[in-house]
C-alpha positions as CSV (number, residue, x, y, z in Angstrom):
1,M,69.9,73.6,-11.3
2,A,68.6,70.8,-13.4
3,I,69.5,70.4,-17.1
4,S,66.8,68.9,-19.2
5,T,67.2,66.4,-21.9
6,K,65.9,69.0,-24.4
7,E,68.9,71.2,-23.5
8,I,71.3,68.3,-24.0
9,E,69.8,67.5,-27.3
10,K,70.1,71.2,-28.4
11,V,73.8,71.3,-27.4
12,S,74.5,68.0,-29.0
13,L,72.9,69.3,-32.2
14,L,75.0,72.5,-32.1
15,A,78.1,70.4,-31.4
16,R,77.2,67.9,-34.2
17,L,77.2,65.0,-31.8
18,E,75.1,61.9,-32.3
19,L,74.0,60.8,-28.8
20,S,71.8,57.8,-27.9
21,S,68.9,58.4,-25.6
22,E,70.8,56.7,-22.8
23,E,73.8,59.0,-23.3
24,I,71.4,62.0,-23.3
25,E,69.9,60.9,-20.0
26,S,73.3,60.3,-18.5
27,L,74.7,63.6,-19.6
28,A,71.7,65.4,-18.2
29,V,72.2,63.9,-14.8
30,D,76.0,64.5,-14.9
31,M,75.6,68.2,-16.0
32,S,73.0,68.8,-13.4
33,N,75.3,67.4,-10.7
34,I,78.2,69.7,-11.9
35,L,76.0,72.8,-11.9
36,S,74.7,71.9,-8.4
37,Y,78.3,71.7,-7.2
38,V,79.1,75.1,-8.7
39,E,76.1,76.5,-7.0
40,T,77.4,75.3,-3.6
41,L,80.7,77.0,-4.4
42,A,78.9,80.3,-5.1
43,E,77.4,80.1,-1.6
44,V,80.8,80.3,0.1
45,D,81.4,83.6,1.9
46,T,84.5,85.2,0.3
47,D,84.0,88.8,1.7
48,S,87.0,88.5,4.1
49,I,89.3,87.3,1.3
50,K,91.5,90.0,-0.2
51,D,91.6,90.2,-4.0
52,V,95.0,89.4,-5.4
53,D,96.2,91.0,-8.6
54,L,98.8,88.5,-9.9
55,A,100.1,90.9,-12.6
56,E,101.4,93.3,-10.0
57,S,103.1,90.6,-7.9
58,S,105.0,88.9,-10.7
59,A,108.6,89.5,-11.2
60,N,110.7,89.3,-14.4
61,V,111.3,85.6,-14.9
62,F,113.6,86.0,-17.8
63,R,117.3,85.2,-17.6
64,D,119.9,87.8,-18.3
65,D,120.8,88.0,-21.9
66,I,124.5,87.2,-21.8
67,P,126.2,86.6,-25.2
68,K,128.0,83.3,-25.3
69,K,130.2,81.6,-27.9
70,S,128.1,79.9,-30.5
71,L,128.9,77.5,-33.4
72,T,130.6,78.8,-36.4
73,R,128.8,78.4,-39.8
74,A,131.2,75.6,-40.7
75,E,130.6,73.8,-37.4
76,A,126.8,74.0,-37.8
77,L,126.9,72.9,-41.4
78,R,129.1,70.0,-40.6
79,N,126.2,68.5,-38.5
80,S,123.8,68.7,-41.4
81,P,123.2,65.8,-43.8
82,K,122.7,68.2,-46.8
83,H,124.2,71.6,-47.1
84,N,126.2,73.9,-49.5
85,D,128.9,76.3,-48.4
86,E,126.5,78.7,-46.8
87,F,123.1,77.1,-46.0
88,F,121.3,74.0,-44.8
89,L,119.5,72.3,-47.7
90,A,116.0,70.8,-47.1
91,P,113.5,69.3,-49.4
92,K,110.8,71.5,-50.9
93,V,107.6,71.2,-49.0
94,I,105.4,73.7,-50.7
95,G,104.3,72.8,-54.3
């Protein structure tokens, strides 16, 4: 399947791209080659290949939720450059 330069110009207009005439010609050739390759892939006989539903074959990949000892509030706040007795203090970012 060949892509014309008019089609490249239309797509570049929609994508708000400024392309030179050399770039348009080059892209037309490149896209035509890509589509030709995809057409050859479509010709491959896949009738004997079984469809695979990956959703059924996947297993739970999550780890077990085992509670572990975490930092106390005082230990966590000790690592912060600015804090009060209860919270981390950060600069205001919304005006």
